[in-house]
C-alpha positions as CSV (number, residue, x, y, z in Angstrom):
1,X,-119.8,-58.1,41.2
2,X,-119.0,-54.7,42.6
3,X,-115.3,-55.4,42.1
4,X,-115.9,-56.0,38.4
5,X,-118.0,-52.8,38.1
6,X,-115.3,-50.8,39.9
7,X,-112.6,-52.1,37.6
8,X,-114.7,-51.3,34.5
9,X,-115.5,-47.8,35.7
10,X,-111.8,-47.2,36.5
11,X,-110.8,-48.4,33.0
12,X,-113.3,-46.1,31.4
13,X,-112.1,-43.2,33.4
14,X,-108.5,-43.8,32.6
15,X,-109.3,-44.4,28.9
16,X,-111.3,-41.2,28.7
17,X,-108.6,-39.2,30.4
18,X,-106.0,-40.6,28.0
19,X,-108.1,-39.9,25.0
20,X,-108.8,-36.4,26.1
21,X,-105.2,-35.5,26.6
22,X,-104.3,-37.2,23.3
23,X,-106.9,-35.3,21.4
24,X,-105.6,-32.0,22.8
25,X,-102.1,-32.7,21.5
26,X,-102.8,-34.4,18.2
27,X,-104.9,-33.5,15.2
28,X,-105.6,-37.1,14.2
29,X,-107.0,-39.7,16.6
30,X,-105.1,-42.7,17.8
31,X,-106.6,-45.2,15.3
32,X,-105.7,-43.0,12.3
33,X,-102.1,-42.6,13.5
34,X,-101.7,-46.4,14.1
35,X,-103.1,-47.2,10.7
36,X,-100.6,-44.8,9.1
37,X,-97.7,-46.4,10.9
38,X,-98.7,-49.9,10.0
39,X,-99.5,-49.1,6.4
40,X,-96.2,-47.6,5.6
41,X,-95.1,-47.8,1.9
42,X,-97.4,-50.7,1.1
43,X,-100.5,-48.5,1.4
44,X,-99.8,-47.0,-2.1
45,X,-99.9,-50.5,-3.6
46,X,-103.4,-51.2,-2.4
47,X,-105.0,-47.9,-3.1
48,X,-108.5,-47.7,-4.7
49,X,-107.4,-45.1,-7.3
50,X,-107.5,-47.1,-10.5
51,X,-106.3,-44.2,-12.6
52,X,-103.2,-43.8,-10.4
53,X,-102.5,-47.6,-10.6
54,X,-102.7,-47.5,-14.4
55,X,-100.3,-44.5,-14.6
56,X,-97.9,-46.4,-12.3
57,X,-98.1,-49.5,-14.4
58,X,-97.4,-47.5,-17.6
59,X,-94.3,-46.0,-16.1
60,X,-92.8,-49.5,-15.4
């Protein structure tokens, strides 16, 4: 039981330290940067801006 608690506490401490250093060097948090990388060019195709979608459809 103590071993499990020790591992959890160690993981929290390491994660907090990583997050702190990351926040000092980047304006956006880790999750926002990952979503931007994954989304890529396809993000524009699934936007919620209906007017922009209609303008794009008219240009085609």
